[in-house]
Steps between C-alpha positions, in 0.01 A plus 500: 500500500153590626271690265472873564241755388697591186512133400123485535467819292696342215294181521173692480615718211608195300174321573305808381679493165759774551812436293701819555558767762595855396687676776808665649619318808613656826476498882157371604449325165817294531334199670262473204788538256680216675194275495452556126868421439486177701172382346602566137153493342444876477705723273618823663503790250729771632353827374658840567194676640207356694252690283633293212451189712131578548445577132683185392300286746181661373589410142588146609156476661324648196656238274511202734240544775714596799812703575713580801720791604677584823646802669721532805441724801374854461618656172528160335134411522385864471646498148257221407194721535467651151530167323257343747246773432527413133466127563199544725319727255578260215360202689831313511548249787826607665639383836718772653718418800585816694766403748539737790684558825490258793171485692652626828602822321147589383379840613845636587579688176762235439738530206299440178182425696171533310145381556423271205138462608439871446748541216346251257129538581412692185688284249401149609210266559665360813771623735603381846819470702591159643621572854547133597588177318150370570343802337722469195367176348133597529566851369712374212235252390237774520721739302547252215131407491402867489746600228394218269126502558448876532756573226726753658786562740546334838772635730641314796720692740772272633723616790856374474487311830181319396648410160786315670297344782414131529168411343203420723216273391158653441156337456432682172582409139841568353424423135339719235156420364462605135123512459374519141122535519266556208376857540200616300161669548208290617267341246235766558761774448618334178139495381474874568831566323410293195160671476671840465745370240227318305267801497443600136487872582863484612635496147856609574705322767867561583735315733750694711773262615772540760777297660241274660443348155857366477399136532171535315606632158341212312174533695488880454545461125225236494275750677599771251412271210166403654401861568679647194665735747827691460762445771639814661803453727639677802876557504558195721272293277619613156783251455254208517266628229669739255629236262518613140293197392213565742171605332361626833757746629394865520811634672535655843281754672635792704763767449750247361242329286332517161198700391352167388526365854328806639233489230429132562430573867307821433281373215413160644150449637655263753861511625621184676801564725698180555779479759591867484534770762574776246518815716422780253123535523495793255569257214208271587142565383252663734164407344557156348420175680814375674558147627804429717635152575792461738615241750530782756143606576618791715631693197184477290363845422785709635616619155177526299122524520446125507147367442572130554784367715601135532777332698688238309823389340488606134570154361260319733226756440520502119514120490172484692345791309563397138237218487236753609572747219333523160771554235463828312527535124531878455873576513485854355597671828794264548621551144466879511695529824768254387546691173535824694769332712690374194490846339639655818775240519597582142519870585723426799750342262557844349683593822752221447623590153653845539863596472604724786791713613788354701409433865129545412395145414123455510414270792207362301746360250713348774198330657389367162842340451484337843167350404646380169814331635392378846428132544152361449477423873698797634425655837494882486541719808424869452605806700238751607503818291496546124613141451155374596361697205735334253443155651123547491505601135770284346572184703262236372379172636565166338308274733824422684650839589459672835518871574493668839608806692399709797160549341303529825752666730669717236851496646818595319790254477296181482612356164856393595415317826192341343724376220735350758209312657379384159845381393571321828167319500445437128830371369478429130258784423623826356458798735483853360517806728373826352668748734477876518816690579336632816386156612829328425695772683294449814601134550812503285692299756308187417673477167757334728244225570492424128880512500519250784248248364537575127126479444459558124265798542473733200482858633392777265542848647272762346743778585322832444711680762191609690206397711295524180159400635529753781623762250188440289272510803647834606468651155139386459415648843666833419801459728857568398670164456766570761735229635391240247818489289772250590875469444557126468810284511578294190287200598656279233849560637385426854354176367830407336678553832255255657552223243171586331531556125435871444383669182451869425262620228474866400376469139176352372675316219717308751218388727359191327835324461587577861171369636543182299858457626393554861238228477747262336770555764538206736477677834373821658494810283423870543411720203522872574261665251511878477132578441310819433398655833224704333312207352144517627249236587184517296193524722159427353383857547625844589319729741476875528693481827786322324505766228501766770785323675713490187442872441574595861825304494615671179415848631692437823810396309486804273459721808817351648689561178541127438421521129660168404285312751193700391564402138531137603172519692322652200629216280390240754157658538439508127613138466268401784202672338587351158520150652153536648324652202 
């Protein structure tokens, strides 16, 4: 049999390092499906929704360097978009194949016709449609090169007739080139950088570390020791640095973070930002000297008033910088900040020791138990919403754990499909999905993917029967929290129907034994935890506008005669103020 375009697609994916394809087959994608079946080297993961396919492929890429998802004509590949946005914003190399109608039907409003070139422009680094077999090979090679080297999504539109057509030779390369250059500032730039860090008047130095430090933890800690600098982490960077045995950690900065993390940034004479694109400029200092080092020079200075910007990989840059630095001896700033962090951590434990009413389990306690019983090298995926607060505060690093979520894109429903991608690509590692009831409901159908493959994912549903983060946002802004409450199905019983071991927990005293049992179960589990919907996150400060919002919300409810809700809002407001002060 002569080789067709789909055969060449499989060959190029395998050569690039792709191991799995997440997809739902159909119509124009069938030639690719057939080629994968005949070749046998790629695993086809049959998800139930293409959005899940994109999220799973993104997680595969985040853990292993490259991922692949596919969608059939029209609605099939349109469903990929949200997960691809997330992958692209997270810097995950994902190849997305958007199969489409036959080329001779273009421009006729054909059944399920779309224009992939326009559709995927804003969520990819590369997108083209291969209209001929000759175009395909060159475009495919370019797509793979772009995804890997620019760290993002590459989409190739593939008409069904082209996918099944005989392959034509082209004069360009068909293999992938995995360049691994050393990337650091020039010698003169390193001299300038070291001069600032060696300057005696800069007595207090802090490091602010993001996801770009993942492969440079040892080097960052060497830099912290040399400069006697506390390490502040972004949310994406926290899991690499917040080990309980680390003498450098100062916690996170930002709304989800610690006062110690904010203080370290604010009080430092020099703040060194390493591999972070932290978006919330209001938490970064305005008058201090700021140095930013990132392998992407185009992002330098877009989040903060940067005084010195250098392009470089964090590991390569620190390795070249360390010999130029004079080790410091005064560690008082580091010790003060670290002590502040430890005191705050101790106070957070108070939120995990309370007995509560039935169906009102404190989510802080649940998160603390997950941290206690999860494996030393567990992979955590976290839904957007209140769950990110509990993960930020209570899930700790060990040097081997990994934690991720839709931290850049902020989408609901990411934890389950990310867990599928983690389980499919990292067999042997424990995968823990911290799901909200809103997020799980949105892509509930992909519990069937776990049923089909029996991936031993441990799902913990923080079931507060509401869109709790939105509810809090509305209350703080003075709006009535309308349409935020939810009537949920019994998630544990749905899990049981899908051959996933289901547990229900309504009482605090039953939670620890259930969490332990879920982790010990040999197979997928779902623990449906009835948590307190009125539990509040603890921001580092409270503003007059927030106080005004609370009061406005209460007055509106009293005016509508909703006294029970007004009473609840008063209780929440007082708890919020007490937490802050």
